[in-house]
C-alpha positions as CSV (number, residue, x, y, z in Angstrom):
1,M,33.3,-2.1,-21.2
2,S,30.2,-0.1,-22.0
3,S,28.7,1.2,-25.2
4,A,26.2,4.0,-25.9
5,S,23.4,1.4,-25.8
6,D,24.3,0.7,-22.1
7,H,23.4,4.2,-21.1
8,I,19.7,3.7,-20.6
9,L,19.4,5.7,-17.4
10,H,19.6,9.5,-17.3
11,A,19.1,12.0,-14.4
12,I,19.2,15.7,-13.6
13,V,18.9,17.7,-10.4
14,Q,16.0,20.0,-10.5
15,D,14.5,22.1,-7.7
16,G,16.2,20.0,-5.0
17,S,14.9,16.7,-6.5
18,V,16.4,14.2,-8.9
19,C,14.5,13.6,-12.1
20,L,15.3,10.2,-13.6
21,S,14.4,9.1,-17.1
22,Y,15.2,5.8,-18.9
23,H,14.7,3.9,-22.1
24,L,13.1,0.5,-21.5
25,G,13.8,-0.8,-25.0
26,I,12.6,-4.4,-25.2
27,A,12.7,-5.1,-21.5
28,D,9.4,-6.1,-19.7
29,G,10.0,-4.1,-16.6
30,I,12.4,-1.9,-14.6
31,T,13.4,-1.5,-10.9
32,L,15.2,1.7,-9.9
33,L,17.8,1.6,-7.2
34,S,19.5,4.3,-5.2
35,R,22.3,4.7,-2.7
36,R,22.4,8.0,-0.7
37,G,25.2,9.6,1.2
38,H,27.2,6.9,3.0
39,E,24.7,4.1,2.6
40,P,26.7,0.9,1.9
41,E,24.2,-0.8,-0.5
42,F,21.7,0.1,-3.2
43,S,18.0,-0.2,-2.3
44,A,14.9,-0.2,-4.6
45,F,12.8,2.9,-4.5
46,A,10.6,2.6,-7.6
47,E,9.4,-0.2,-9.8
48,D,7.7,-0.1,-13.3
49,E,6.9,3.6,-12.9
50,P,6.7,5.4,-16.3
51,P,9.4,8.1,-16.7
52,P,10.2,10.6,-15.6
53,V,10.5,9.3,-12.0
54,I,11.1,12.0,-9.4
55,D,13.2,11.2,-6.3
56,A,11.9,14.0,-3.9
57,R,13.2,12.3,-0.7
58,A,14.8,14.8,1.7
59,K,18.6,14.7,2.1
60,L,19.9,12.6,5.0
61,D,21.5,15.8,6.4
62,P,19.7,18.9,5.2
63,H,22.8,21.1,5.9
64,Q,25.3,19.1,3.8
65,P,25.6,18.3,0.1
66,E,24.5,14.7,-0.6
67,T,25.9,12.3,-3.2
68,R,23.4,9.9,-4.7
69,H,24.0,6.9,-6.9
70,Y,21.3,5.5,-9.2
71,R,21.1,2.2,-11.2
72,A,18.3,0.3,-12.8
73,I,17.7,-3.4,-13.2
74,L,16.0,-4.2,-16.5
75,R,13.8,-7.4,-16.5
76,Y,13.3,-9.6,-19.5
77,S,10.7,-12.0,-18.3
78,A,10.5,-14.2,-21.4
79,N,14.1,-15.3,-20.7
80,E,14.2,-14.6,-16.9
81,I,17.2,-12.3,-17.5
82,R,18.1,-9.2,-15.5
83,R,20.5,-6.6,-16.7
84,F,22.0,-3.7,-14.8
85,S,22.0,-0.2,-16.3
86,N,24.8,2.3,-16.2
87,E,25.3,4.1,-12.9
88,I,24.4,7.7,-12.4
89,V,26.2,9.8,-9.7
90,L,24.8,13.2,-8.7
91,T,25.3,15.6,-5.8
92,L,22.4,17.5,-4.3
93,P,23.7,20.9,-3.1
């Protein structure tokens, strides 16, 4: 079950890149994760960068549309708690 407050990660496709923004809230840090094409797992690609974060990586196959999945891990160091954000799914044409 999710609420509006769970939607801290937002993204748009712009000029062939993905522009990610987020609301950190009271978290101490953030790690952005992505999964491209048929990759089986998420991997980190940015940590503690101020928004907007631009994912300008080339598509795995430049001749085919590519689906990308994004998540964030919010860190609350005072309590050693990590929380996952909502998942964003986009397709690069």
